[in-house]
Structures are given as C-alpha cells and as structure tokens.
C-alpha positions in Angstrom: 11.1 29.5 10.3 13.2 26.4 11.1 11.7 23.0 10.7 10.4 21.3 13.8 11.0 17.5 13.9 9.0 15.6 16.5 11.1 12.4 16.9 10.1 9.3 18.7 12.4 6.2 18.9 10.4 3.3 20.1 7.7 5.4 21.7 5.5 4.1 24.5 2.5 4.7 22.3 1.9 5.3 18.5 -1.7 5.1 17.4 -4.3 6.4 14.9 -7.4 7.7 16.5 -10.5 9.8 15.8 -12.6 12.5 17.3 -16.2 12.9 16.4 -19.0 10.7 14.9 -18.7 8.6 11.7 -19.2 10.8 8.8 -17.7 13.8 10.5 -14.7 12.3 12.3 -11.2 13.9 12.5 -8.3 11.5 12.2 -5.1 11.8 14.1 -1.7 10.1 14.5 -0.5 10.4 18.1 2.9 9.5 19.4 3.9 9.6 23.1 6.9 8.8 25.3 8.3 9.9 28.6 5.7 12.5 29.3 5.6 14.2 25.9 3.0 13.8 23.2 2.6 14.8 19.6 -0.7 14.7 17.6 -1.0 15.4 13.9 -4.2 15.7 11.8 -4.7 13.7 8.6 -7.4 12.4 6.3 -9.1 9.1 6.6 -7.7 8.0 3.3 -4.2 8.8 4.5 -4.7 6.6 7.6 -6.0 3.7 5.5 -3.1 4.1 3.0 -0.5 4.3 5.8 -1.9 1.2 7.6 -2.0 -0.8 4.3 1.5 0.2 3.3 2.8 -0.6 6.8 1.5 -4.1 6.4 3.1 -4.4 3.0 6.5 -3.2 4.1 6.5 -5.5 7.1 5.4 -8.5 5.0 8.2 -7.7 2.5 10.8 -7.3 5.2 9.7 -10.6 6.7 9.9 -12.3 3.3 13.4 -10.9 2.5 14.7 -12.3 5.8 13.1 -15.6 5.2 11.2 -15.2 8.5 14.3 -14.7 10.6 13.3 -11.1 11.5 11.6 -10.3 14.7 8.5 -9.1 12.8 5.3 -11.0 13.9 3.0 -12.2 11.0 0.0 -10.7 12.8 -0.4 -8.1 15.5 0.3 -9.6 19.0 -3.0 -9.5 20.9 -1.4 -8.6 24.2 0.0 -5.4 22.6 -3.2 -4.1 20.9 -4.1 -0.6 22.1 -7.8 0.2 22.2 -7.6 3.2 24.4 -8.8 6.6 23.1 -6.4 9.3 22.1 -4.6 11.0 25.0 -5.8 14.5 26.0 -5.3 17.3 25.7 -5.4 16.8 21.9 -3.4 19.7 20.4 -2.7 19.3 16.7 0.9 20.2 15.7 0.2 20.3 12.0 -1.9 18.7 9.2 -0.2 15.9 7.4 0.7 16.2 3.7 3.4 13.9 2.6 4.1 10.5 4.3 7.0 8.1 3.9 7.9 4.6 5.2 11.1 2.7 5.3 12.3 -0.5 6.9 15.6 -0.1 8.7 17.2 -3.6 8.3 20.1 -2.8 10.6 18.0 -1.8 13.6 15.1 -3.9 12.5 12.5 -1.2 12.9 10.0 0.7 10.7 10.5 4.4 10.2 7.3 6.4 9.7 7.5 10.0 8.6 4.6 12.4 8.3 5.4 15.9 7.0 3.2 19.0 7.3 1.2 20.2 4.3 3.1 22.8 2.4 2.2 25.5 -0.1 5.1 24.2 -2.2 3.9 22.0 -5.0 7.4 20.7 -5.6 7.2 17.3 -3.9 10.9 16.5 -4.3 11.8 19.7 -2.5 9.4 18.8 0.3 11.1 15.5 0.8 14.6 16.9 1.2 15.9 16.8 4.7 16.2 20.6 4.8 16.3 22.5 8.1 13.8 25.0 6.7 11.5 22.3 5.3 8.0 21.5 6.6 7.5 20.2 10.2 7.7 16.5 10.6 6.7 13.6 12.9 9.3 10.8 12.7 8.7 7.6 14.5 10.8 4.4 14.7 8.7 1.3 15.6 9.5 -2.3 16.3 7.9 -4.9 14.0 5.4 -5.8 16.7 4.4 -2.2 17.4 4.1 -1.5 13.7 1.7 -4.5 13.3 -0.3 -3.3 16.2 -0.5 0.3 14.7 -1.6 -1.1 11.4 -4.3 -3.3 12.9 -5.8 -0.5 15.0 -5.7 1.9 12.1 -7.4 -0.5 9.7 -10.0 -1.3 12.3 -10.6 2.4 12.9 -11.2 3.1 9.2 -13.5 0.2 8.9 -15.5 1.2 12.1 -17.1 4.1 10.3 -18.6 1.8 7.6 -21.9 0.0 7.7 -21.6 -3.8 7.8 -22.8 -6.0 5.0 -26.1 -7.7 5.9 -24.8 -11.0 4.7 -21.2 -11.3 5.8 -20.9 -8.4 8.4 -17.7 -7.1 6.7 -17.6 -3.3 6.4 -19.1 -2.0 3.2 -16.6 -0.2 1.0 -17.8 3.1 -0.4 -17.1 1.9 -3.9 -19.2 -1.2 -3.4 -18.8 -4.6 -1.8 -18.5 -8.0 -3.4 -19.9 -10.2 -0.7 -18.2 -13.6 -0.3 -21.3 -15.1 1.2 -24.0 -13.9 -1.1 -22.7 -15.5 -4.4 -21.4 -12.3 -5.9 -24.1 -10.0 -4.4 -22.8 -6.5 -5.0 -24.1 -3.8 -2.7 
C-alpha cells in the first residue's frame, strides 16, 4: 500500500494534547489547516523527547545565526494555544520514528512523525520511499515551534504531582528540590 504523507506547511495549529485522566492519558499530535486535520497517537515519553529536542534545535539555530534568525528565545505569550484537541479525534496512525530538522533557507522547523512499522531496520524506515510508513510532516515558524514545545512540556508536567516545597512537578525518577537543601523525594 502506498505511503500516506500528511503534509502541513505553516499550519494554523500544531499541538500536543491528551485524552483521559493522568495515569491513563493518551497523547496525540494534531495538525490542522484550511479545514483539514490530522491526529497521530504517541507515547508520553515521545512527546517529552520531541518538545525537549525542539527547544534544543531552536536554541542551536539561534546560536548559529548569532541571534539574527526570527526565532524567539521563549514562546510568545500571545501565540500560546491552550485549547483542547479538535474533534472528532480520529487517529491516523501510532508514531514510531520521529525526526527534526532546521531549514535554514526557509527559517522553519521540520517535524516528521512516522508510523510504527513491523520492520526493525530503522535505516529503511527513514528512507523517503513511496511504500514506506505513513508520515506526518509539519513545517513550523520558529515562534510556532517554541509555542508547540512549551505546551508539550507543560502537558507532560501536568500529569505529575507537585513538590511540596518548590511546587515543581515531581519527576518519576526522583526530584532534587532547589528549595529544600537537597531534599530528594
């Protein structure tokens, strides 16, 4: 069956969102533009890794251009999207492999999320083959990418209990509290 590529160039909306209660939430990436919408399912750890890596790629692109790029240092408050996922929520596929790249010519971040495959050969899955796994490909401005990363990181942290001393989300592996003189929870 031919590969389906869901492509969005500067979508109206690109967000991470959840369905369900903390502890049993399902995580989604959702892109929408001009009356069409694509939602893909992924793991909480994938959302966290993607958001952290987006921040790193943007910071590196900003550093390499000595601050001349149109990438904001932080997410612009007026662009932050706190709305829930759009409905109807129909999952196109479950995400397996993800990739990020900064396009320095067009000054945009390219996010790719490929469907899980039975094939264990990761290199073959990354090839741009017309018979490869389905893919969501999104091109985002620096500002929209920062907003995506902030919402995604907030979303992941929202399911964690806060520290009684500093109110930061507790990490499942433990939390070194900056206010409690090394108190580890």
